[in-house]
N, C-alpha and C positions, 0 to 999 in steps of 0.2 A: 619331797622327792624331786630330784633334778630332772626337769623335762628334757627329753632328747629331741633333737631337731627332726629325727625321722618320724616321730610319733604322728604329727598331723599329716605328714606325707602319706604314711601307710594307711591311716584311717580314711583318707580321701580315696584310696584305691580299693577299699573293701567292696566285695560283692560286684566286681567288674568282670567276673568269669575267668580270672587268672589266679594262679597260686602266687603267694607273696613269700619270697625267700629272704631271710636275713642271715648274713654270714659275717664272720669276723673272728678275731682272736678269742681265746678263752677269757672269761671274766670281764668282758667289756660291757656286760649288762643286757645281753640279748634276751635272756629269760625274763628279767625284770621288765623290759620293754614290752614283751609279749603279754605279760600278765596285766600291765597297765592298759594295753590296747583292748584286751578282751573283758575288762572290768565291767563294761556295760552290757555284756552278753553272757555273763557267767552261767545262768541256768541252761543256756543253749550252746555251751561250748564243751567240746570233748578235748581234754588235754592228754596227749600221749607222749610220755618220756621214753625215748628210744634207748636210754641207758638201762631201762628195765628189761631184763631178758624176756619176760612174757610179752611185753609190747613189741619188742624187736622181732620175736617169732611171728606175732600176728601180722606185722607189716611186711615181712620178707616173702616175696613172691606170692602175695595174696591175689586172689582172683576177684573179678567184679562183684560176684555175689557176696563174697566174704567182706569186701570193703563197704558195700551198701548196707549190710547188716551191722557192721561195726560203727558206721557213721549215722545210722538212722536216727532221726529226731533231733539232730544238731544243726545249727546254722554255721558254726565255726569249728574247724578241727585244727588243733595245734599239734605239730610234731616237733618236739624239742630234741636237739642233738641227732638230727636226721642222718648224719654221716655214719652212724652206727649200723644202719640198716642196709643190707646187701640189696642191690638193684632198686634202691629207693626211687630213682628216677622213673622207673616203670610204674611203681606203685602210685606215685604222685600224678603221673599222666592218666592212669585209670580213674583216679578220683576226680581229677579235673574234667575229664571227658564224659564220665558216666554217672557222676554224682554232682552235677553242675550246680545244684542248689546250695552246696556246701562251700564255704570259703576256707581255703587251705592257708595256714600260716606255718611256715617252716623255718627252723633255725639250725645252723650248723657251725661248729667251731673250726672246721678245717676245710680248705678247698682241695685238699689232696684227693679225697674220695668224692666229696659232695659235688664239686664243680664238674668232675668227669661224669658222674652218675646222672646229673640232671640236665646237662647241657643239651644233648640231642633230644631226649624224650620230651622235654618241656619247651622246645623251641616255639616261640610265639604264644606260650601258655603261662608265662610268669613275669612278675616284676621282681627284680633282684636288687637288694640294698646291702651295703657294707656298714657295719656298726664299729666305730673306732672307740678307743678310750675317750673319756669326756673331752669335748673341745673347748677352746677358749670362749667361743660364742655361747655354748651351753652354760658354762660356769659363770660367765659375765651376766647372762640373763638371769641366772638363779641368785647369785650372791650380790650382784650389782657391780657396775664397771669399776668403781674406785676400789672396792674390796678385792676384786680379782687382780687389779693392777698391783695391789700390795702383796699379793701371793706369788708374784713372778718368780722370786728366788725359790720358793717351795716347789713350783711347777718344774723349774729347770733341774732341780735336784731329784725330786721324788715323783715327777710325772703326774698323770691324771687318770689312772685307772680308778673306777668307781670306789672300790674298797679302800684305796689309798686316800682318796679325797674325803671319805666319810668316816674313816677310822684312824684319826691322826695319831693316836697313842701307840699304835702298833705298825706304823708305816714301814719300818725296815724289815720287820718280820714278814709282813704281807708281801713286800717286794721280793724278799728272799724266796718265798714259796712260788711266786709267779715266775721269777727268772730262773728257777730250777727247772727240772724236767717237766713240771706241770704245764708250762706255757707251750712247749713244743713236743708234748708227749705223743701227739698224733704222728709226728715224724718217726718216732722210735719204732712204731709198728708198720711203717711203710716198707713195702717189699724190697725196695732197692737200697735201703739203708743198711750197710754192712758194718759200719764202724761208728757206733754212737759216741765213743770217746772223741773221735775226730770232729763230730758236730759240735761238741762242747768247746773244744779247742778253737775251732773256726769262729764260733760266735763271739768268743772272748776277744779274739784277734780283731774281728770286725768292730767290736765295741771300742777298741783303742784307735780305730782309724776313721771314725765318723767325720764327715766334712773333708776328707782327703781323697785323692784319686786312689782307687783300689786296683792293684795288679793281682790277677788270679795266679800268675806264676810265682810272685813273691809270697802270696798267702800259702800256696802249695808247698813252697820250701819251708815256710814257718811251721806248718802243721804236719808235714810229711805226707803229702798227697799230690797226685797229678792234677793238671789244670782242669781236666774233665770232671773229676770228682769234686773239686772245689766249686766249680760252676753248678753242678747238679745239687750240691748241698745248699748253696745259696738260693737256688730256685725253690728248694723245699722250704727254706726259712721264709721266703717271700709268700709262698702259698699258705703258710700258717700265720701270716700277718705279723711277723716279728720285725722284719726289715723290708725296705724297698730300695730300688735303685733309681738313680738319675743318670741319663746318658749325656755325653758332651754334645753340644749343638754345633753343627757344621754343615755348610752347603758347598764344601769342597774348595774353599778358598785357601790359598797358600798359608802355611804356618798354623792353621787351626788344628787342635787335637781332635781327631775324628772318632776314635774308638775307646775313649776313656769312659770311666763310670765312677760315680760316688755312691756310697751306701749309707742310708740313714735308718734309724730305729723309729718305729711308730710312737715310741714312748721313751722320754728321757729317763724315767725312773727305772725301767727295765735295763736300759743301757748301763746306768750307774750301779745297779745291783750286780750285773755281770762282772764288773771290775771291782766291786765292793768298795766304792768310793762315794760317800755321802757327805763329804766335807763341805762347809759353807763356801760360797763363791769367792770370798776374799782370800781364801787359802788355796784356791785351785789354779792350775796352769791351763786347764781346758775350758775355761769360761767361754771363750769365743766359739768353740765347736759345739758346746752345749746350747748356746744361743742360736747358732745356725740350725742345729738339729731340731730344736723346738719350733723355730719359725717355718722350716720346710714341712715338718710333720703337721703342724697346725694349719698351714695353708692347704695341705692335702685334704684335711677334714673340711675346711671352709669351702673349697671348690666342690667337693662331692655333695655335701649337704645342701648347698645352695644351687645345685644343678648347672654349674659352669663346666664347660669342656675346654680343657687346655692341654697342649703338649708341653711337658716340663723338662727343662734341661739345666745344665750349667755351661759356661763358655770359658775356654782358655786357649791361649796360643803357646807356641814353643818359646816365645819371649816372655812368658809368665804374665802376660796381660790376662785378666780374668774378670768374670761376672759370676757372683755367687749363685744366682738363681735366675732362670729365664722362662717365661711363659709365651708360647706361640698360640695366639687366639685369633682364628680367622685370618692368618697371614700377618697380623700385627704382633711385633715382638715387644714384650714388656719385661724390662730388665730391672733386677733388684740387687742392691748391695746391702749386706747385713753388718752393722757395727753395734757394739754394745753401748758405747758412750753416746749419750744424746747430743753431745757437742761435736761429734765426729764430722769430718768433711770427706766428700768423695765426688768423683765425676766419672761419667761413662768413658771407657777407653776410646781414644780417637780412632783406632783401627776398626772397632766395632761400628762406630757411627758412620764411618766411610763405607764400610761393606754393607751395612744394613740401615739405611736412612729411615726406614719406616719403623720407628721404635719409640717407646717411652722409657723413662728411667726414673727410679726412685730409690732413695737411701732409707732403709728401715732401721730405726734405732729404738731404744727403750722409751723414747719420747713420743713415738708415733705408731708403734706396732699394732695398737688396738684397731686402727683403721684397716690394716692389712689382713686382720683375722676376724673381723666381725662386720656384718651388714648393719645398716642403720635400723634402729627399732621403729 
């Protein structure tokens, strides 16, 4: 079993008087991680699957007496797929406040309902973590650095969802199922989603524009929707952990692009499945954007799992000077350029150096990307 970076972190937070919430996209391994964490506490663990209608009914608007009776005799209570339960935040608050000897472990595949439900009731009462598809660091720790380096093309094309990594013979079928409505089916039942067909058109359009500046107006023209609808649907895709946005960096200097954004997918395999292109790299025209999407998404995992806080951007001017990726950490700007060839050359744009002298710059290629995505063992 591939050890997840969150496992020791969560174990260290057990029995601290707070609920532990694990959220993320479907099929990233949340249930597997929870089962691993509770393996030492099995006789004293109550597992509640909220997809079960009986369990869902028990947890919906339950009172203190009912919850004490339900959890009596257990040290750990797991609520899997918690977003299925109406008013789950109030239920979790009651357990945390009135059954304090019980450790709550909660998973949810959607931030649409879950984040809104738990945000206010559990203020100051929870540790919250995101679980992404398998990270380079997790895979490198499991398979070994050299073997994982050899798998780079596989990761760029098929991604790193757990089922994809562990079931190599059915990769395309697995991704086809994931990239279909299953991955974002939580959105389909969302109250403000009026055109499911538009969502599918939009996500395919976004898949063709990774690494490029995205215009909501142009997307709207392409799929037949207004700007407000496009923006709302993109926000829904973000909340179900399918895509994420990077904003352009600007401190209001002349010629900087100030309101642009790029959109990336959390997983390359999902992106390629949406456009039905699993061709090898030497036959592709989008190798550069696959490389960029991989590095930005993997860096996202690295920062989150290792507890680093950074504001993340790209930078571009009207004269087409650009930096692929930028991190603002405590006022220090760390600039990165991404090139596929390990022999590539690059330098920081002079305009950026003059405007922002407090910076560092690094070229990331296939020859040194491991250091960008993994801590030292």
